[in-house]
N, C-alpha and C positions, 0 to 999 in steps of 0.2 A: 504494499499500500504506500502510495506517495501522496504528497500534498505540496502545494505551492505556498510560498511565504504569505503571511496574513497581511503584510503591509499593503494598504490600498494604493491604487495608482494616483499620483498627484501631478498637477501641472508642473512643467519645468520652470525653474526660476528665471526671471529676466535678469541677466547678468549686467546689463547696462545701467540698471537703476541701483540706488543705495540699498543694500540688504537690510532686512529687519534686524533690530538689535537682538543679540543673544541674551538669554536669561542671565541676570547678574549673579556672580558667584557669591554664595552666602555660606561660609564655613561655620558660622554660628549655629546653623541648623543641623550640624552633624549629630549631636546627641539625640535630638528628637527623631532624626531619620533612622538612626540605629534601632531605636525602640519600635518605630513604625514598621520597619522591615522585619524585625524579629517577630512581630505579632503574627505574620503570615508565613514565615519561613517554614514552619513545620508542615503546614498545609500544602505548600508547594512541593516540599520534599516528598511527602506521602504520595501525592498524585502525579509527581513529575510534571508539573505544569509551569509554564513560563510566567514569571512574576511581572506582568505588564504594569500593574498598578505601582509596583516598586520603582520601575524605570520612570514612571510619570512623576513620582516624588523626587527622584534624583535629578531629573531634568529641571523641575521647578526651582530647585536650589542652585542651578547653574553648574552642577558638578560634571555633567556629561561633556560640557564644553570648557572645562576649567583650563585646559592646556592649549586652547586655541590661541595663536599668537596675537599680540596687540595690533599688528599691522592688518589683521583680519577682523578687528573688533572684539577680540577675546581678552581675557584677563591675563593670559600668559603664565599660568601657574607652573612652577618648577617641580622638580622631583620631590622636594621636601613636603610641599603641600599635597602632592599626589599620594605619597605614602600615608599621610595623615588621613586623607579621604578614604583610601582603600582599606586601611585598618578599621576605620569606623564602620564602613559598609560591610566589611567581612564579619565584624562582630554581630551585625544584624542579619544579613543574608548573603553568604558568600557567592551564591549564584548571581545575584545582582552586582556584587562587587567585581566578579570576574569578567562579565560582559562590559561593565563600566571601564574596567582596566583596559581591555582591548581597544575600546573607543578612545580613551584618554591617550594611550600609547600612539595611536595613529595621528591624532592631532599634534602631540608632542613632536613626533618625528617630522611632521610637515613644518612645524615652527622652527626646528633646528636646521633642517636641510630641505627646502622646498623641492618637491618632486611631482606633486599632483598637477595635472593639466588645470589651468586657471579656471576654466569654465566648470569643470567637474567639481572642483573644491568649492567654488562659489555656490553651486547648486546644493551641495551638502550642507554648507553653513546656512543657506536660506531655509532649508528644511529644519535644521537644528534650532532655528529661532522660534519655531512654533510648537514642536513636539520632539520626543526622543528620536534621534537619528543614530542608531547603533551601527558600528562598523567593526569588522573583524577581518583579519587575513586568514584565508583558508589555504593551508599548505600541505596538510597531511593526507596521504593516499594509502590504499590498501597494500600495494606492493612496495611503494617507496618508504613508507613510514614518515618520519620527519626529515625534511630536506637538510636540516642542520648537519646531519651525519653523512651528507653527500648523496649524489645521484640526481638525475633529471626527473621532473614530474612526467607522469603519463598523460595528464590533462593537456590537450593540444588546442592551439589557436590556429585557425586557417583564415587567411585573408580572403574576403569576398567583397570586392568593390570598396565602399566607404565603411566597411565593418570588418571586425574580426568575428569569427564563429567558434565558440568554445564547446569542446566535448570532453567529458571525463567525469570522475567521481572524487569528491573530497570527503574524508571521514573525520570524526571528532571536531565538527564544525561548531564551536561554542556559540550559543545564542542563535543558531541558524534561523529558527522560525521568526525571530524578532528583528533580524538585521535589515537595515536600509541599504547598506552597501557591503558587498563581499569582494575582498581583494583576493582574486583567485590566482595563485601561483601556477603558471603554465608555460609550456614550451611552444614555439611556433613549429609549423611543418616546413620551414625553410631549410636551405642548405647554404651556409651553416645555420644551425639551430640558434635561436635566441630565446631567452627566458625573461619573464617579467611578471608583474602583478596586474591583472586585467580587472578593471572596475566594473563589476556586475551589479546592476541596480535591481532591487526587488520591488515588485515582481518583474520578471522578464520572460518572454516566450522561451520555452524549453527548459526553464529552471524549475526544479521540484525538490522537495525535502522528503526524505524517507526516515520515518521515526524509529531509528535503530538504537537510540540512546537508552540503555537499560543498566545504569551504572550503580555501584554501591554508594558513591558520594556525589555531591553537587548535582543531584538529579534534576533540579529546576533549571539548570544551565542549558538544557535541551541541546546537547552537543551532537546533533544528529548528522546523518549523511546528506550531502548536497549532490544532486545529480544535475549534470549540465548536458543537455541534448541539443546541440546546435544553437546555443544561446548567443544572440548577437550582442556585440560590444562595439561601441563607436571606435573608429580608428584611432582617435586621439586619446581615448580613455585607458591608457596604459601607463604604469609607473615602472621605471627602471628597465625598459626593454633593451637588452644587450646580449651579446654572445656570452655563454658561460665562461666565467673567469674574468670577464672584462669589468664587472661590477660585483659587489658582494652577493647580490641575488639571493641565494639559498641561505646564506649566513648573515645574521644581524651585525651591523657595525658595533664597535665597542660601546658607544653611548646608548644605542638602542638596547643592547644586551644589559647594560647597567639598569636602565629603566625597568626592563622586564624583571630582572632578578630581584631588585629591591622592592618594586611595586607589588609583585606577587607574594614575596615574603611577608610584606606588611599585611596583606590580605589574610594570610593564614595565621599570622600572629593574632589578628583580630578574632579568628575562629577560636584559637586557644584562650584568648581573654574571655570570650563568652563561656567557654567551658569552666574556666577558673571561677568566674562570677557565679555560675550555677552551683558549683561545688561549695563555695563559701555559703551560699544561701542554704543549701542542703545541710551542711554541718551545723548551722545555727538552728535549723528547724528540727533536725532529727534528735529525739530524746529517748534513748533506749530505757526500758523500765529498770533494768539492773543498774544503770548509771544514775538515773534521776536528774540528768543534766544534759545540755546539748553536747554533741560530739565536738563542737568547736572548743570546748573547755579542756579537752585532753591534750597533753603536750605532744603526743605522737602525731595528732592531726595538725596541730599548730606548726610543728616542724615540717611536715609534708607540704602544707600550703606555703610555708616560707620558701621551700625549695622550688616549688612551681613559680611563685611570684618573682623570686630572684632570677630564675632562668629567663622568664618572659621579660622582665625589666632589662636584663643585660642584652638580650637579642633585639628588643625594641630600640634601645639606646644605640646599638651598633647600626641598625638600619637607618635610623633618623640622622645619626652623625654622618654616615657615608652619603646619604641623599643630599644633605646640606653641602657636603664637600663637592659632590658631582655638580650641583648648581653653581658652585664657586669656580668651576673649571679645573678641579684637582684631578689630574689624570690618574694618579695612583689610586684614588677612590673608585674610579671606573674599573680599574683592574681588580680591585678587591671585592666588587659587588657580587660576583659569582660565589666566592667563598663565603660571603655573608649569607647568601641564600642557603647554602648547606648548613651553616651554623643556626640560622634563624628557623628554618623549617624543621630541623631536627629538634630544636627546643620546643617548637609548637607541638610536634607529634608526641614528644616525651611528656610534655605537660598534660595533654589530654589522656595519655596512657596511665599516668600516675593518678589522675582523677578517677579513672575507671577502676583502678586497683583499690582506691580508697573507698569506693562506694558499692562495689560488688554488683549484685543483681539490680540495685536501684539504678546504677549507671547504664546498664544494658537494657533496661525496660523501655519499650518504645514510647511510652507516655512521657518519658523524661527526655530532654534535649541532648543529654550528654552522648548518647549513642550516635545521634546525628552529627554532632560536632566531631566525633572521632572518625566517622565515615568521610566527612568533608576534609578534614585536615590531612588525611592520608593522600589526598589528590595532589598535595604539594609536591610529592615526589615525581609526578609525571611531567611537570613543566620544564621546558628548556631554561637554563642549562641543568641537566640532570647530574646527580651526585658523582657518578663514575667519571663523566667528562671533566667536571670541575676538579676532582681530586687528582685525576691523572695529570691534568695540566699543571696544577699547583705542585705536584711532586716533581715533575720534570723541571719546572722553574726553580724550585729549591735546590735540586741537584745541580742544575746548571750554574747557579750562583755559587755553590760550594766549589765547583770545578774552576770557575772563573777566579774565585778568591785565591785558591791554591796556586794558580798559575802566576798570580801577582805577588804572592807572599813567599814563594819558595826561594831559598838562597841561590844565588848565582852559582852555576856549575853543577847543580844537582840534576 
């Protein structure tokens, strides 16, 4: 069974006129948004339904366009504000946070290094002024996996007059049913082959979504399969079209990698904070008959909560500090972002696991949110860069530094 995206057809924006103003960014609304998203998160997780009303709230607060550059009428939020946003949204509903993250990353990349065709980006901003306009890059395929690990996509773009025609399948397409734009990573049928991201607007003829997402965690993200059957794309609606190896293409540039690593880590730290907060409430409310007092009064539980809180505080401080340094142009912070993802996501997962160990059956009961937080936080391991790649690169770099130091410190003649 397939279905087309639910986004209705809208008239194209007139790019010659002044675009409507984007919603003003209001970070003061974050605490309220966290609670509002949390109120429906369990329902969306249970039914695996896309949280449309959550995105409406995020849009109204100006969060979906927070990273749009000032030259385009946006607030130009940096990475420090972005990790703050994503941590708050992740505490409320990580599915909303994840699709928001993808949209924010697209706008941030365009702010740093303009690559979108001017008309296509103006159309996106005009839509963003009035309602949520969600964007994500669709890159993963059944045979290819993630292009970060190498290889050309099977999805093919064929030139037909003033259009490209795309055919292929993308899997794990986060937010697919709610996306306004899909940046489809594809190869051309030319010789030599070129690769790029083709801007597919929803809905488009030949575009359909197969509801394949049946995941343990982040069920409301609706990361379904996207099928492209001769989908037309305007000739100019392509980003970064070049021969493989001529441009980064399949692999993100260092700045984009840092945004992804720190932004997504902040999201999952938000999930862990939600788990910690529920645990604290549970320990205050749970009064065993034999004890006659809340579990929160026992030193064993106080120490355990202290361990969780200490680990999350340290990881959050690391992410916040590196994000501020990235905004300041510190290249070393960009290089350290991937390692911070390993540290931060491990802290998040361990925190929720400790909470489960402390609460036993209560934590694994579906009526309580802790089991949902655990399922969601495990998804942190999936995102690029994955732990094995980060640790391998970090190990090689450390070994290379040692070799380089030895060459410069060895006595002459040895």
